N, C-alpha and C positions, 0 to 999 in steps of 0.2 A: 504494500500500500504506500502511495507517495506520502511524503512527510511535508508538513508546513513549517516554515521558519517564522517564529514569532518573537516579539520583544515583550518581556514581562518584568515586573519588579517583585522581588521576593525578599523576605526577611532572611538575612544571612544565617542567623543562628537556627532558625526553624528549618532552613534548607539543609544545614549541616546535620541536624538531628534526624531529619527525614532520610538523608543519604545513608547515615549510619544504621538506622532502623531497617531500611530496605536493602542494605548491602550493596548500594549503588556506587559505582566509581565516578560517574559523571552526573552533572545536573540533568542532562537529557534522560539518562537512564533512570534517575530518581523520579522525574516527572512521568515518564512512561509507565513505570511500575505503580506509581500512585494512581494514575488514571485507570490502569488495569484493575487494581484493587477496588476502586470506586465503582466501576462498571460491574465487576463480579458481585460486589455486595448488593447492588441494585437488583441484579438478576436473582440472587439468593433471597432477598427480601420479598420479591414478587412471588416466588415459589411458596415461601412461608405464608404470605397473605392468602394465596389461593388455596393451600391445603391446610391451613392452620385450624380449620374447624373440624378436621377429621376426628372421629370418635364421639362427636356430639350428636344429639338427636337430630335427625334430618340433615346431617352434614353433607350428604350427597344428593339431596333432593333436587337441586337445580343444575346438576351436572350431567 
């Protein structure tokens, strides 16, 4: 997938903490990993919302 070049302002200490937490060597790698985590979490949350009623009375009534 083609990549876009962007200009952003980031807090240096927050970026350093994020790079360390994500094990990223570069700023780009840290941002890409953070974006991946955010999109994976959104997908996970959607699954939880969809199936979170399992086991309750009539939980599959409208499916």
